[in-house]
C-alpha positions in Angstrom: 53.9 44.8 144.3 53.4 48.1 146.1 55.1 49.9 143.3 52.9 48.2 140.7 49.8 49.2 142.6 51.0 52.8 142.9 51.6 53.0 139.1 47.9 52.3 138.6 46.9 55.2 140.9 45.5 58.2 139.0 47.9 61.2 139.1 45.1 63.6 138.8 41.8 63.0 140.6 39.0 65.6 140.4 35.7 64.9 142.1 32.6 67.2 142.0 34.8 70.3 141.6 32.9 73.6 141.7 34.3 77.1 141.6 32.3 80.3 142.2 33.4 83.9 141.6 30.8 85.7 143.6 27.5 84.3 142.3 29.0 83.2 139.0 29.9 79.5 138.6 33.1 79.1 136.6 33.2 75.3 137.1 30.2 73.1 138.0 30.4 69.6 139.5 33.4 68.6 137.4 34.9 65.1 137.8 37.7 63.3 135.9 40.9 61.4 136.4 44.2 61.2 134.5 46.6 58.2 134.8 50.3 58.2 135.1 52.1 58.6 131.7 48.8 59.7 130.0 48.5 62.8 127.7 45.1 64.3 128.0 43.7 67.1 125.9 41.6 69.6 127.7 39.5 71.5 125.2 36.6 73.9 125.0 35.8 77.5 123.9 37.3 80.5 125.7 35.6 81.0 129.0 34.7 77.3 129.4 36.5 77.0 132.7 39.7 75.3 131.5 42.2 77.8 132.9 40.4 78.0 136.2 40.5 74.2 136.5 44.2 74.1 135.7 45.1 76.8 138.2 43.2 74.9 140.9 45.1 71.7 139.9 48.4 73.5 140.2 47.5 74.9 143.7 47.2 78.5 142.7 43.4 78.8 143.2 41.1 77.2 145.9 38.0 75.3 145.0 34.6 76.3 146.3 33.4 72.7 146.6 34.8 69.2 145.7 38.1 67.4 146.1 41.2 67.6 143.9 44.2 65.3 144.3 47.4 65.5 142.3 50.2 63.0 142.6 48.5 61.5 145.7 48.2 64.9 147.5 45.1 66.8 148.4 45.5 70.2 146.7 43.5 72.2 149.2 45.5 70.8 152.2 49.0 70.2 150.7 49.3 72.9 148.1 53.1 73.3 148.6 53.6 69.5 148.1 51.5 69.7 145.0 53.5 72.6 143.5 56.7 70.7 143.9 55.3 67.8 141.9 53.6 69.9 139.2 55.1 71.8 136.2 52.7 74.6 135.4 52.9 76.6 132.2 50.3 79.4 132.2 48.6 80.7 129.0 50.0 84.2 129.1 53.7 85.0 128.7 55.3 86.9 131.5 59.0 86.8 130.7 61.7 89.5 130.3 62.8 89.8 126.7 66.3 90.7 127.8 66.7 87.3 129.6 68.5 84.6 127.7 66.6 81.4 127.4 69.0 79.8 129.9 68.6 82.6 132.4 64.8 82.1 132.3 65.3 78.4 133.1 67.8 79.2 135.8 65.4 81.7 137.4 62.7 79.0 137.6 65.2 76.5 139.1 66.0 79.1 141.8 62.3 79.5 142.6 62.1 75.8 143.1 65.1 75.9 145.4 67.3 73.7 143.2 71.0 73.6 144.0 73.3 73.3 142.2 71.5 74.6 139.1 73.7 73.5 136.2 72.7 69.9 135.8 68.9 70.5 136.1 69.0 73.4 133.8 71.1 71.5 131.2 68.6 68.6 131.3 65.5 70.7 130.9 67.0 72.7 128.0 68.1 69.4 126.3 64.6 67.9 126.7 63.1 70.7 124.7 65.9 70.8 122.1 67.0 74.4 122.7 70.7 73.8 123.5 71.9 75.8 120.4 69.7 78.8 121.2 69.9 78.9 125.0 72.2 81.9 125.2 70.2 84.1 122.9 67.8 86.6 124.4 64.1 85.7 124.5 63.0 88.7 122.4 65.0 87.2 119.5 63.1 83.9 119.7 60.2 82.9 117.5 56.9 82.1 119.2 57.6 78.4 119.1 61.1 78.8 120.6 59.7 80.9 123.4 57.1 78.3 124.2 59.7 75.5 124.3 61.9 77.5 126.6 59.0 78.3 128.8 58.3 74.6 128.9 61.9 74.0 130.0 61.4 76.4 132.8 58.2 74.5 133.8 60.0 71.1 134.0 63.4 72.1 135.4 62.4 70.6 138.8 61.5 67.3 137.2 57.8 67.3 138.0 55.6 64.2 137.9 52.6 66.1 136.5 52.6 68.8 133.8 49.7 71.2 133.4 50.1 73.3 130.2 47.5 76.0 129.5 47.2 76.8 125.8 50.9 76.1 125.0 50.3 75.9 121.3 48.8 79.4 120.9 50.3 81.2 118.0 52.5 78.2 116.9 52.7 77.1 113.3 52.2 73.4 112.1 56.0 72.6 112.2 56.2 74.0 115.8 53.2 72.0 116.8 54.9 68.8 115.5 58.1 69.6 117.4 56.0 70.3 120.6 54.2 67.0 120.1 57.5 65.1 119.9 58.6 66.6 123.2 55.3 65.7 124.9 55.5 62.1 123.7 59.0 61.9 125.0 58.0 63.2 128.4 55.0 60.9 128.6 57.1 57.9 127.8 59.2 58.7 130.8 56.1 58.4 133.0 55.1 62.0 133.3 51.4 62.8 133.3 50.4 65.7 131.0 47.2 67.8 130.8 47.3 70.2 127.9 44.6 72.7 127.1 43.4 74.3 123.9 40.3 75.8 122.4 41.1 74.1 119.1 40.6 70.3 118.8 43.0 70.0 115.9 45.9 71.3 118.0 45.8 68.4 120.5 44.0 65.5 118.8 47.2 63.9 117.4 49.2 64.0 120.7 46.4 63.3 123.2 45.2 59.8 123.8 42.1 61.1 125.4 40.1 64.4 125.2 38.1 66.2 127.9 35.6 68.7 126.4 34.4 71.5 128.7 31.5 73.8 127.9 30.2 76.5 130.2 32.1 75.1 133.2 30.9 71.5 132.8 32.4 68.4 131.3 30.4 67.9 128.1 32.2 64.8 126.8 35.2 62.6 127.3 36.9 60.1 124.9 39.2 59.9 122.0 39.2 62.6 119.4 36.9 60.7 117.0 34.3 60.4 119.7 34.6 64.1 120.5 34.3 65.1 116.9 31.1 63.0 116.6 29.8 64.8 119.7 30.6 68.2 118.3 28.9 67.3 115.0 25.7 66.6 116.9 25.6 70.3 118.1 24.3 73.1 115.9 26.8 75.6 114.7 25.9 79.3 115.3 26.8 81.7 112.5 26.4 85.4 112.6 25.8 87.2 109.3 25.9 91.0 108.6 24.3 92.1 105.3 22.6 95.2 103.9 19.3 93.4 103.5 19.0 91.0 106.5 15.3 90.1 106.0 15.8 89.2 102.4 18.9 87.1 103.3 17.0 85.4 106.2 14.2 84.4 103.9 16.6 82.7 101.6 18.6 81.0 104.4 15.6 79.6 106.3 14.6 77.6 103.3 17.9 75.6 103.3 17.7 72.0 104.6 20.6 72.2 107.0 19.4 75.3 108.8 17.7 74.7 112.2 16.7 78.3 112.9 17.2 81.9 111.9 16.8 84.9 114.2 17.8 88.6 114.4 20.2 90.0 116.9 19.7 93.5 118.5 22.2 95.0 116.1 20.2 93.7 113.1 22.6 90.9 112.2 21.3 87.4 111.4 22.0 84.5 113.8 21.8 81.1 112.1 21.8 77.7 113.8 23.0 75.2 111.2 24.2 71.6 111.1 
């Protein structure tokens, strides 16, 4: 019975999270939960606060206000415990090109204090389907292959929670399908996955639920259809640069789908349209 109750406990709990950098609020009063075995897409434009939130969840940044619990542990008080239970894959690559893929995963295993390394490294590389390429150097990998081997490095310690920041950046459609298959396999094993992107189409097929962040706040939560409907309610901003901006603006403002037309300081036209 106790195990059954524990399975229903959220693996990520964020309540009223706020993060300031000086006087600038990167995150404002953010609250959400993610359940065990759930894949959640974390989307929003660049600068929305996604990466800051993920770094707080992984224990690499402290919150200004609010509470964050991961795998039952308070991140602010038990950051080391949290890091042992989290597999974190940052947005930006920072790997040596002369490392083989296997060496990268071995290096990560050493950082987590695993010993012996062989079995854990073999398992992680097998999960991402990189056995045949594991002894090639990273600078000979495609973008998708590098991302999969970086994922192997992030899961070598068998984490309960995976926090992946823009892992699909630069990948092509086939690589995204391969990545999706890996995510679904990991989720089916009970792992909890939070995966960020600034493009809804990248995560909508793999995530059961979407969290939409805008300007440091949670703007919407639901399946991708609900998020698409929410996005369609907002006006699109389009910037137009032409030789005769006033003439162009006069023509555009008469269109039925245009909400407003204005001029920027550089003379370009800014159109809000549905």
